[in-house]
N, C-alpha and C positions, 0 to 999 in steps of 0.2 A: 391424535398428535404426532408421534414419532413416525407412524406411519407416512403423515402427510406430509410432513417434513422432507422424510427421506425419500417418496414420490416426487417432490419438486424439485431434489438435487437431483437425484437422478436423472429428471428429464432435462435440467439445465445442462449435464454432461453430455447427455446424448446428442443434443444440439449441436455442442461444440466440439465432440468429439468424430461426430457423423461429417460435419464440415471438412475439418480438416483430414480425415479419412480421406472422402470422396476426390479431394483435393489432390492430396500428398502422395494415396494408397493405391490409389485407382488401378484397374489392373490394365494392363495393356495387353489390348486382344490379339496383338502377334507374336507376344511370350507365355511360355510355361509360368508359372507362379512356382518359387522356391517355398513360399511360407505366406501364409495369412491370420489374420485375425477379426475375428466378430464379436459384437456383442447382444444380448437382449437383456430386458428387465420389462415383466409383467406384475402388473398389480392389479387384483380383481376384487371389488367389494359387491356382496351381497347380501340381500334383505328378503325377508318373508313376511306378510302378515300372519295374525292367527290363522288358525285352522281346525277343524273340526277332530277334536281327539275324546273320545271315552276313555281311553286309559294310556298308558305311556311307561314301556318297558325299559330293558338296561341298552339296548340299544338306538331306542325310539330317535324320530326326529323332534325335535323340541317345538310344540305350537306356537311356544310364545319366545321369541329369543331377539337381543338387538342385530345390529348388522354387521357383519363378518368380513375382515379385509385380509389376503394373503399377498403375499410379492415373493418373486423369484427372479435372480439374478445370474446369470450366467455369461464367461467366457469362451468362446470356443478360438483356439490354437489349431493350427495345421502344419507340417514342414513335409516338404518330399523329400526324402533320402536318397533313393535309385530310380532307375527307371519302375514305374509303374509304384513305388513304395511312399506309404506315408504312413504319417503318426499323426494322430489329435488327442488333446488335452483338455477337458471340460471343468475348471473350476466351477463350483456353483455355489450361492446361498438363499436358502429358502427361510421364511418366517412368517407368521399370521396363522392363522385357521379359516379352515371353511364352516358352513351352517350345519351345528349341532356338531363338529368336530367330525366332519363327513360322514355320519352316522345315519340311517335311518332310509336311506333310499339306494337301491341298488345300483341305477343309474345314478350316482354321485353329481350335487350340480355342480362343482368345480374340479376342473381337472389337473389345476396346479397344487392342489391341497393333498396332504398324506394323512395318514392317520398313526401321527407319531407322539400326539399325547400332550406337546408341547408348543406354544406359540414364539417360543423366543427365537431368532433367525439362527440359523446354523452353516457353517461354511462347511464343502464336503466335495468329493472330488465325484463326479458326475460320470464322466468317461474319460477312460485313458485307453486309447486301443491303436494297435499297429495294424494296415490292410496293406495287401501285395497283389498285384491286377498283373494276368498271365496274357498278352493278346493271343487269340487265334484267328484273327484277321490283317489284311493289310491297310483295310481303313480305317481313318480314326475321324474323332469328332469332338469338336471343343464340349468341354463341360465347364458351364459359369460358377464364378468365386462363389460362394455361400458359405453360412457354418458349416462346417466337419467337411467341405468341399474345396479343393483347392481349384483354379482355373487352369486347367493342363487340358492336355489331346489325349482322349482313351480311345481303345479300342472298340470298334462296333460291337462284335463278338469277342468275348473272353472270360477267363477262369479267376474268381479273385478268393482272399483267402482273408478273415478277419479274426482277430483274437484281443481280448483283455475286456477291459469292464466296458459295458455297453447296456443301452436299453435296446433289449430285442424286439418291441414295436419298431422300432428307428426302420427295420429293415424285415418285417413282415406284416402282412396284413396291412399294407400301405395305401393311403388315397391321397388325392390331389386337393381335395375339398373338405374332407372328413377326417380329419387325423391329429389336429393341431390346437390342444386347448388353446394355444399361446395368440394364436391368431382366426381359429375357426369355431367351431363349436367348443362349446365347455363340457358338456356333459360326458361323463365317464364311458357309457355307451354309445356314444357316436363319436367318439376318440381312438376308437378300436372295437374289437369284434369280443361283445360283453361275455359269452361265453367260454370265452379263451384265457384260462388261466395263467396268463403268462408270467415266465419266469422273472422274477424282481426281488427285490428286499422292498422294506417298505416303503422307500421315496422312487423304486422306477426301475433302481437300475441291478446290474447281475455282472457275474465274471463268465465267458461264453466264449465259444469260437463259430462263424457262419460262412460257411462256404457255397459258394454262386458260379453258377453255369447261366451264360447271356448270349443268345445268339439274334442279334440285332434287336426287333421287340418281343422276344419271346426269352423267357426264364426260370429256371429251376433253382432253389436255394434250402439249404441243412443247416438248422441251428443247433446246437448242445450249448445247455447252461445251467447254471448254480441256481438251487434252492433253497427260502432262509432253514434255517432250523425245526422253525415253528408257524405256523402259521401265523401271517402278516409280520414276520418278525425281520430283524436288521442284522442277525447274522447266518452270513450263508453256509451251506454244507458244502464242505469242497471232496466229501468224499463221494463219487459217481456211483458207484455200487448201490450206495442206498439212497440217493436222492439228485433225480436230475428233469429236468424239461427237454422234450425231443420236437423240433418242429420241421415240417416238410411242406414244402409252398410251391407251385407251379404259377405262372404269370405270364399271359397274353395278351398283346398288343395290337390294335389295328385302325386302320386310317379310310374315313369313308367320306368323299366330298370334301376332304380338308377338314376332316371333323374327327378328333381321335377317342378312342376306347379301350378300356382295359377288363382283363375278369382275371381274379386273382382267386386259388384255391389251395386253402389250408389245411393240412392233418398238425393235430399234435398229441403228445402224449407226457406226463407228469408221472412219477412216481416219487413217494416222501412217507413219511409217518403221518399219516392222515388217519383222523378218524371216520368210522361209517356211521351214516345216520341211520340205518334198521338195527344196527348192535347197538347202538347209542340207545336208541329207544326202548330196545327190550332191557337193559341194564337200571334203570329206573324211569319213577315216574315224570318226574321233570329230568329231562337228559342231559348229559353233559358231555358233548363231541371231543372234548380232551380226553375224555376217560378212555374212548375206545379206539384209543391211536395205536399204531402199527406200523411198523416198515414194510414196504412192499405194494402198498396201497397204490391204487394209479387212480388217475382221473384224464382220460382222453376223449376227443371231439375232432371237428372240424369249422370251417368256415368259408364262405364262399363272398364273394366281395368283389361287385362291378360297378364302373361309372362309365357314362358317355356324353361326349360333347354333343349337345343338342343346336347349340351357334357357337361361335367362337369365343362369346365371352360368359355364355351359359353351361352348366355341365349337373344330370341328374346322378344320384348314388343309389345305391342298394347294398346292404349286409345282410347273411343270416348265419348265424351261428349255433352251435350245440355241443353239451357235455353230456358224459354218461349219466352224471347228477349223483352216483350214488355214495363218493366219498367224499369228506371235506373240502371245503374253499380253503386253496391254500395260500393263494399271493393276491389276485386283482380282485374281484367283488364277485358278490352271491349272485350269478346268472348262471343259468342251464338253458337257456334258449332265448335265443333275440333274434328281433327283424328290426332293421332300419331302414330306412327311406328317406330321400331329400334330393333339397337344389340349392344350387350357389350360381350366384351371379356376378359380376363385376358392376362397377357402378359408372361405365362407359355410355350405357343408354341413357343416362339422364346428365351428361358430362361431367363426372367424375371418374375418371378411369382407375384410381389408385383405390377409390373405396370398392367394398366387395359387401353383399349381405347374403346369411344362409336362413334356408326354412328348413325343418326336417323334423321326424316323427321316431317314435323309438317303441317296441313293445317285448318287455322281459316277460318270462316265464321259469318256475323251477319244476324240477324234478318230483314224482310222487313221496318219493324217499324225504327230499331234503323240505318239502311243504309239511309232510307231517311231522316232523323232528320241529320246526317252527309253532306247530300248532297246538304241539304237545308244551309248549315252554322254553324250547331249546334258543341257543343262542349261536350264531356265527361271530366273525370278526368285526360284520360294520350292519347286520341288520337284526332285528329279534324285538318283538314289541311284547314278547312274554305270554301272547297266542298268538294266534290268526285266524283269519274270516278268509280264505285266499281268494285273489283275483289277478289276474296278469297287471303287472305295474305297466303305466303310459306316460311317457312322457312326450311335449311337444317344445320344441328350442325353437326361437328365433335371435339373431343378430343383426345387428349392422355397423358395421366397420368403417369408421371416418377416418381419413387419411388427414391429421393435422398438418401436418410439417413433412413434404416432399414424401418417400415412402421410409421414413426415420421412426415417427410415431402416430400413432392410431388411438382411437378412443372409439369403444365400442360396447354400446347399452344393448342387453341381454334380458331375454324373457324366457321361461322353463314354468311349463304348466304339467304337475305332476300328479296324475290318478293314480288311485291307490298304493300311497309311497311302502315301500317294502314290502308288495304285493298285499297288503292287507285293504281291505274295501272297508272294515271301521274307521279309516282314518284317512283326514285329506278331502278334499283337493288340496294341493299347496300350488301358489302362486310364488314364483321368485323373480326377483327382479336383481338384476346386477350391471355394473359397470366394470369396462376392462382398459387398462390403458399400456398399451404395449408400444415399446421401445426399442427399435435394434440399428447398427448398421453393419 
């Protein structure tokens, strides 16, 4: 009942504030913004019918449970300081929970839920960072007013430096159609490269530095960020000699007959106080990864991310990611190999240009060491049924986003089919149904 009242109140406020904002604070396209402010609120409800489950472990998806609801609300405030310099501040509140508290599937079903152990709404700082652009060309282009983006002239070629509290997935492994659980696909394995254990705390944020070189449609970026002191932890380790995440990505773009495409190649390496799967197996009959933890252990891998417009309104995409899978999953989710592909289209074809729809498939896998650890009864922080009859985890997701009020409010029914949840062919399949209400201005 609390969430129903909260949702209704948020939607009323969005309609009123959005109308005022569009009339009073609308961007003058001939002038650069000194400041801006944006707002989003997302409510997601999900439910699944009972599924086959001969046994249940500590981290299993519950075969019978009621509907779950999550909510996040964020303010995006930005200020231009001097030429090329900007500061952004994002206070955020989140509450509620996902199905089975986001446990039991490596490709968790709701990208807006976190493994925080409490459904009570909490206010925190999501992002607070400084960014400086240095022009490398005399040609400039306008950048549209958006969340964490001022309407300014930006050089076509530039160097940029960013430092502060950030979400590393904002800058690496991007995608125009499979990246944002608030508007697009909700599965964790579709909003980012599944095998990239990206630096973050429990809620998805960290402290870091990102440097970027862009030459027209080509670019390369490097990032360094803190990791938590424990797997899936909220406290960050600021001793970069002991724990940190490194990211390096190259990106290229092209246009063929007016249709745009992009390719991104990502490499990553984390080092922290990680446990080792083989050592944990050797230590006990029922292994506990925590007992094998040691500093200087690493997790490294790569990701390939491509997208291509096939018409001005439709885009196809594919991702592949891999990590070595020898040491403990530390941050994101327990995936060591992942492949996804899908398609997105706007509703212009059926005369609803603000609507959009997406369909994708996702296949996740584990390293031999990781699967042996789970088969012997080991647990990670997101999966573990007490034993394992291994098979790749297979997910299909479909959503349709209805524009309810201009481009301020959207309602999106969502369906996800999960075969072999948590890589276990003894359990499932799971049919998850959801509805997302997203409002922004």
